[in-house]
C-alpha positions as CSV (number, residue, x, y, z in Angstrom):
1,M,-0.1,0.0,0.1
2,A,1.7,3.3,-1.2
3,K,2.4,6.0,1.2
4,I,1.9,9.8,0.4
5,S,4.9,12.0,1.0
6,P,4.3,14.7,3.7
7,V,5.7,17.1,1.0
8,S,2.9,16.6,-1.5
9,I,0.1,16.6,1.1
10,K,-2.5,19.4,0.3
11,Y,-5.5,18.7,2.3
12,M,-6.5,16.8,5.7
13,I,-10.0,15.7,5.9
14,H,-10.9,15.6,9.7
15,V,-14.1,13.2,10.3
16,S,-15.6,12.4,13.6
17,F,-17.7,9.3,14.1
18,T,-19.8,7.4,16.7
19,A,-20.7,4.0,16.6
20,E,-23.0,1.8,18.7
21,G,-20.5,-0.9,19.5
22,A,-17.2,-1.8,20.4
23,L,-14.7,-1.3,17.4
24,E,-11.1,-1.7,16.4
25,K,-9.2,0.5,13.9
26,P,-9.3,-2.3,11.2
27,D,-13.0,-2.0,11.4
28,V,-12.9,1.6,10.6
29,I,-10.4,1.5,7.8
30,G,-12.2,-1.5,6.3
31,A,-15.5,0.6,6.4
32,I,-14.0,3.5,4.8
33,F,-12.6,1.5,1.7
34,G,-15.6,-1.0,1.6
35,Q,-18.6,1.3,1.9
36,T,-17.2,3.9,-0.5
37,E,-16.1,1.6,-3.3
38,G,-17.9,2.3,-6.6
39,L,-19.5,5.5,-5.3
40,L,-17.3,8.0,-7.4
41,G,-16.2,5.7,-10.2
42,S,-12.8,4.3,-10.9
43,D,-10.9,7.5,-11.1
44,L,-11.9,8.2,-7.4
45,E,-11.6,4.8,-6.0
46,M,-10.0,5.2,-2.7
47,R,-7.9,1.7,-2.9
48,E,-6.5,2.9,-6.0
49,L,-5.9,6.6,-5.0
50,Q,-4.0,5.2,-2.1
51,K,-2.0,2.9,-4.3
52,E,-1.2,5.9,-6.7
53,G,0.0,7.9,-3.5
54,K,-2.9,10.4,-3.9
55,I,-4.4,9.4,-0.6
56,G,-2.1,8.9,2.3
57,R,-2.1,6.8,5.4
58,I,-5.4,7.1,7.2
59,E,-5.0,7.7,10.9
60,V,-7.7,6.7,13.5
61,D,-7.9,7.9,17.1
62,L,-10.8,6.0,18.8
63,E,-12.1,5.8,22.5
64,R,-14.5,3.1,23.7
65,K,-17.0,3.8,26.5
66,D,-19.4,1.1,27.6
67,K,-20.8,-0.1,24.3
68,R,-20.1,2.8,22.2
69,T,-17.2,3.8,20.2
70,T,-16.3,7.5,19.5
71,G,-13.3,8.8,17.4
72,V,-11.7,11.1,14.7
73,I,-10.4,9.9,11.2
74,K,-7.9,11.9,9.5
75,I,-7.4,11.3,5.7
76,P,-4.6,13.3,3.9
77,T,-4.8,13.7,0.1
78,A,-2.9,15.2,-2.7
79,L,-5.9,15.7,-4.7
80,D,-7.3,19.1,-5.8
81,Q,-10.3,20.9,-3.8
82,S,-13.2,19.3,-5.7
83,E,-11.8,15.9,-5.6
84,T,-11.0,16.1,-1.8
85,T,-14.6,17.5,-1.1
86,L,-16.0,14.5,-3.1
87,I,-13.9,12.0,-1.1
88,A,-15.0,13.7,2.2
89,A,-18.7,13.7,1.3
90,A,-18.4,9.9,0.2
91,V,-16.8,9.1,3.7
92,E,-20.1,10.7,5.2
93,T,-22.4,8.1,3.6
94,I,-20.9,5.2,5.6
95,E,-23.8,3.8,7.8
96,R,-21.9,0.8,9.6
97,M,-18.6,-0.1,10.8
98,G,-17.9,-3.4,11.6
99,P,-21.0,-5.1,13.0
100,S,-22.3,-1.6,14.5
101,D,-24.3,1.3,13.1
102,A,-22.3,4.5,12.9
103,Q,-22.8,8.1,12.2
104,L,-19.8,10.2,10.5
105,E,-19.5,13.7,10.1
106,V,-16.8,15.8,8.2
107,E,-15.6,18.5,10.9
108,K,-13.3,20.3,8.5
109,I,-11.1,20.1,5.4
110,E,-7.9,21.8,6.4
111,D,-5.4,23.3,3.8
112,V,-2.2,22.0,5.3
113,R,-0.4,24.3,3.0
114,G,-1.6,27.5,4.8
115,S,0.4,26.6,7.8
116,K,3.6,26.4,5.6
117,R,2.7,29.6,4.0
118,D,2.4,31.3,7.3
119,Y,5.8,29.9,8.3
120,I,7.4,31.1,5.0
121,I,6.0,34.6,5.5
122,E,7.1,35.1,9.1
123,R,10.5,33.4,8.3
124,A,10.7,35.7,5.5
125,K,10.2,39.0,7.8
126,K,12.8,37.8,10.2
127,L,15.2,37.0,7.4
128,M,14.7,40.4,6.0
129,Q,15.1,42.3,9.3
130,G,18.5,40.5,9.5
131,I,19.8,41.7,6.3
132,E,22.8,43.8,6.8
133,G,24.0,46.7,4.7
134,S,20.4,47.8,3.2
135,T,20.4,49.7,0.0
136,D,17.5,51.5,0.5
137,S,18.3,54.8,-0.3
138,R,15.1,56.5,1.3
139,A,15.6,54.6,4.5
140,I,19.3,55.6,4.7
141,S,18.4,59.3,4.0
142,N,15.7,59.3,6.6
143,E,18.2,57.7,9.2
144,I,20.8,60.4,8.4
145,K,18.1,63.3,8.8
146,D,16.7,61.7,12.1
147,S,20.3,61.4,13.4
148,T,21.1,65.2,12.4
149,R,18.0,66.2,14.1
150,M,18.6,64.1,17.3
151,A,22.1,65.6,17.6
152,N,20.6,69.1,17.8
153,I,19.1,68.7,21.0
154,Q,20.5,71.0,23.6
155,E,20.1,71.7,27.2
156,Y,19.0,75.2,28.3
157,G,19.7,77.1,31.5
158,D,20.6,76.0,34.9
159,E,17.8,73.3,34.8
160,K,19.3,71.8,31.7
161,L,15.9,71.5,30.1
162,P,16.1,69.5,26.6
163,S,15.5,71.9,23.8
164,G,16.1,72.6,20.1
165,D,16.9,75.7,18.6
166,L,15.4,78.8,20.9
167,S,16.8,81.7,19.0
168,G,13.3,82.6,17.2
169,K,10.6,84.7,18.6
170,E,8.2,81.6,18.7
171,I,9.0,78.8,20.9
172,I,7.0,75.5,21.8
173,V,7.0,74.2,25.1
174,V,6.1,70.5,25.9
175,E,6.2,68.3,28.9
176,G,9.3,65.9,28.6
177,R,12.2,64.9,26.7
178,A,10.5,62.3,24.6
179,D,8.2,65.1,23.3
180,V,11.2,67.4,22.3
181,L,12.7,64.3,20.2
182,N,9.4,63.5,18.6
183,L,9.1,67.3,17.4
184,L,12.7,67.5,16.3
185,K,12.0,64.3,14.4
186,A,9.3,66.1,12.6
187,G,11.3,69.0,11.8
188,V,10.0,71.2,14.6
189,N,13.1,72.6,16.2
190,N,12.0,75.5,18.3
191,V,10.9,73.3,21.2
192,I,11.7,73.2,24.8
193,A,10.5,70.7,27.6
194,M,9.5,71.3,31.3
195,N,10.9,68.0,32.4
196,G,7.8,67.0,34.2
197,T,4.7,69.0,35.2
198,K,6.3,71.4,37.4
199,L,6.8,74.7,35.7
200,P,10.5,75.6,35.7
201,E,12.0,79.0,36.1
202,A,13.5,79.1,32.9
203,I,10.2,78.9,31.1
204,K,8.9,81.6,33.0
205,E,11.8,83.9,32.0
206,L,11.4,82.7,28.5
207,G,7.7,83.8,28.4
208,E,8.8,87.5,29.2
209,N,10.6,87.6,25.6
210,K,9.2,84.9,23.6
211,D,5.8,83.9,22.3
212,I,5.0,80.6,24.0
213,T,2.9,78.0,22.5
214,L,2.1,75.2,25.1
215,F,1.6,71.9,23.3
216,V,0.2,69.3,25.8
217,D,-1.3,65.8,25.8
218,G,-4.8,65.3,25.1
219,D,-5.9,64.0,28.3
220,R,-6.9,65.3,31.8
221,G,-3.2,65.6,32.8
222,G,-2.7,68.1,29.8
223,K,-5.5,70.3,31.1
224,L,-4.0,70.6,34.5
225,I,-0.7,71.5,33.0
226,I,-2.3,74.3,30.8
227,Q,-4.0,75.7,33.9
228,N,-0.7,75.5,35.9
229,V,1.6,77.1,33.3
230,S,-1.0,79.7,32.2
231,D,-1.3,80.6,35.7
232,N,2.4,81.1,36.4
233,A,4.0,82.1,33.1
234,K,3.1,84.2,29.9
235,V,1.3,81.9,27.5
236,K,0.3,83.0,24.0
237,H,-1.3,79.9,22.3
238,I,-2.4,76.4,23.3
239,A,-2.1,73.3,21.1
240,I,-3.6,70.1,22.3
241,A,-3.0,66.5,21.1
242,P,-5.8,64.4,19.9
243,D,-8.3,62.9,22.6
244,G,-6.4,60.2,24.4
245,K,-3.1,60.6,22.6
246,E,0.3,61.8,23.9
247,V,2.8,64.2,22.2
248,E,5.4,61.8,22.1
249,E,3.6,59.1,20.3
250,L,2.2,61.8,17.5
251,T,3.3,61.0,13.8
252,G,4.9,64.1,12.1
253,K,1.9,64.9,10.3
254,E,-0.3,64.7,13.6
255,I,2.3,67.1,15.1
256,L,2.1,69.7,12.2
257,M,-1.7,69.5,12.0
258,N,-2.3,69.9,15.7
259,L,-0.1,72.9,15.9
260,R,-1.7,74.5,13.1
261,K,-5.1,74.1,15.2
262,K,-3.4,76.1,18.2
263,V,-5.7,78.8,19.6
264,S,-4.9,81.7,21.8
265,L,-5.0,81.5,25.5
266,G,-7.9,83.7,25.7
267,E,-9.9,81.7,23.3
268,Y,-9.0,78.3,25.0
269,V,-10.0,79.8,28.6
270,S,-13.4,81.3,26.9
271,R,-14.2,78.0,25.3
272,D,-13.4,76.0,28.3
273,K,-15.7,78.1,30.4
274,R,-18.4,77.8,28.0
275,T,-18.1,74.2,28.2
276,Q,-18.3,74.1,32.0
277,R,-21.1,76.4,31.9
278,T,-23.4,75.0,29.4
279,P,-26.2,73.0,31.2
280,V,-26.7,69.4,30.4
281,K,-30.2,69.0,29.3
282,L,-31.1,65.4,30.0
283,E,-34.9,64.0,30.0
284,D,-33.5,61.8,32.8
285,S,-32.3,64.5,35.1
286,K,-33.5,62.9,38.2
287,V,-31.5,60.7,40.5
288,V,-30.9,57.5,38.8
289,A,-31.2,54.2,40.8
290,P,-27.8,52.4,41.1
291,L,-27.4,49.9,38.2
292,E,-27.5,46.1,39.2
293,I,-25.8,44.1,36.7
294,K,-26.8,40.3,37.0
295,A,-25.2,37.2,35.2
296,D,-27.8,37.5,32.4
297,D,-27.0,41.1,31.9
298,K,-23.2,40.3,31.5
299,K,-24.0,37.9,29.2
300,K,-25.9,40.3,26.9
301,L,-23.1,43.0,27.4
302,K,-20.7,40.5,26.4
303,E,-22.6,39.7,23.2
304,L,-23.1,43.3,22.3
305,S,-19.1,44.0,23.1
306,E,-18.2,41.1,20.7
307,K,-20.7,42.3,17.9
308,N,-19.2,45.9,18.4
309,K,-15.6,45.0,18.2
310,G,-13.9,46.7,15.3
311,S,-16.5,48.9,14.6
312,G,-15.1,52.4,16.1
313,K,-18.5,52.8,17.8
314,A,-19.8,53.2,21.1
315,I,-23.4,51.9,22.1
316,L,-25.3,53.6,24.5
317,L,-27.6,51.7,26.7
318,D,-30.3,52.8,29.2
319,N,-30.8,51.4,32.7
320,S,-32.7,48.4,31.3
321,L,-29.8,47.9,29.1
322,E,-31.9,48.7,26.0
323,E,-30.0,50.7,23.2
324,I,-30.5,54.4,23.1
325,K,-28.1,55.0,20.3
326,T,-24.9,54.1,18.6
327,I,-22.6,56.6,18.0
328,S,-18.7,57.2,17.0
329,S,-16.2,56.4,19.8
330,R,-14.4,59.8,18.9
331,G,-15.8,63.0,20.5
332,L,-17.8,61.0,23.1
333,G,-18.3,64.0,25.4
334,G,-19.9,66.2,22.7
335,S,-22.1,63.4,21.5
336,L,-23.3,62.8,25.1
337,R,-24.1,66.4,25.5
338,R,-26.2,66.6,22.3
339,L,-27.9,63.3,23.3
340,G,-30.7,64.6,25.5
341,Q,-30.8,61.5,27.6
342,R,-28.6,60.0,30.2
343,P,-27.2,56.8,29.5
344,A,-26.4,54.1,32.1
345,V,-23.9,52.0,30.2
346,I,-21.7,52.6,27.5
347,V,-20.2,49.5,25.3
348,F,-17.0,50.9,23.6
349,D,-14.8,49.5,21.0
350,G,-11.1,50.0,22.0
351,T,-9.2,51.3,24.8
352,V,-11.0,53.8,27.3
353,T,-8.7,56.7,28.1
354,G,-8.9,58.8,31.1
355,S,-10.6,61.8,29.2
356,I,-13.4,59.3,28.2
357,I,-14.0,58.2,31.6
358,E,-14.0,61.9,32.8
359,A,-16.8,62.6,30.2
360,A,-18.8,59.5,31.3
361,E,-18.7,60.6,35.1
362,E,-20.0,64.1,34.1
363,F,-23.0,62.6,32.5
364,G,-23.8,60.2,35.2
365,V,-22.7,57.1,33.3
366,Q,-22.7,54.0,35.8
367,A,-20.8,51.4,33.7
368,I,-18.4,51.0,30.7
369,V,-17.7,47.8,28.9
370,A,-14.4,47.5,26.8
371,S,-11.6,45.4,26.1
372,N,-9.0,47.6,27.6
373,F,-8.8,50.7,30.3
374,A,-6.0,53.3,30.6
375,T,-6.9,53.9,34.1
376,T,-9.2,52.4,36.8
377,N,-9.3,55.5,39.0
378,T,-13.0,56.0,38.8
379,S,-16.3,55.2,40.6
380,I,-17.8,54.0,37.3
381,K,-18.0,50.2,37.0
382,L,-15.3,49.1,34.4
383,L,-16.2,45.6,32.7
384,S,-13.9,43.7,30.4
385,L,-16.0,40.8,29.4
């Protein structure tokens, strides 16, 4: 009986079976060859296919319990897709194994070449990473430019603050050294870091002669820095990273775009005050009873979370876990303000940042369901189901 070369295997047919009796492996193999004989014509006769090396050695794993036998059959083939599926369908027609009635079901037909392709791709990636002496001119050019910009980082004042070229009239103040490096990489050279959230004396002095743009992270900490610096130094403009992002992780395009969106300190303060004073007009403005999430509720929330995964949306639910509305995950605070109804639960796609939790607290949300949370410092119930 010919054996198929492992190299030539294309597909593996996986079949599960149950028989009402005690069986041995020869009973199963005999049934496969005997009861499929003549079903598909001479070209697809399983005995002949095995002699020709087009069907490999059939493997059987079985387990006997009381008078019942269950198990799995694996049939390797070097046939094409259509011929392999015909063989699989023929095997399912088997009704008896040995002296016993049996039921067979094809669980799957596996393309065994897929795992080889995955290995090839991953291995090729590692090999490419290991190639020394890359001749990619663009990569070399970018490396030289980045190296030059990194070399331009300086230390300013007695506090040795990381900085770039501060000779011009306008300077950008960021929080830390990593932020300075990222701006230099993007070609923004007139930058200096505070080296933390505490305002250094050197920044205060620079504010007397320079036009300062304060560029902060898009989170609650960024707002606190704006308040601290603007209360203690002269700040002309405010620039803020996108919601939930830090300046050090922005791309060059994002850095330039957010710097172009900078506003004057007066406009920022005015806008912030309007936001704080605008009343939240909610239909459900009364005190809401504490939300109790039971086992069935968790099951429903888990289903909603899985359905929402990858959508970039947030599902708003009322106290009965009925859907109010589905909105974009971005700009959640503004959407809640316009909604006109207080949601009890938010099912969120992605990582919930501190600013999102802050907005949810403002509007009385009692629970948030998400895959990840940037912080757990809140009274809101955070569920990762």
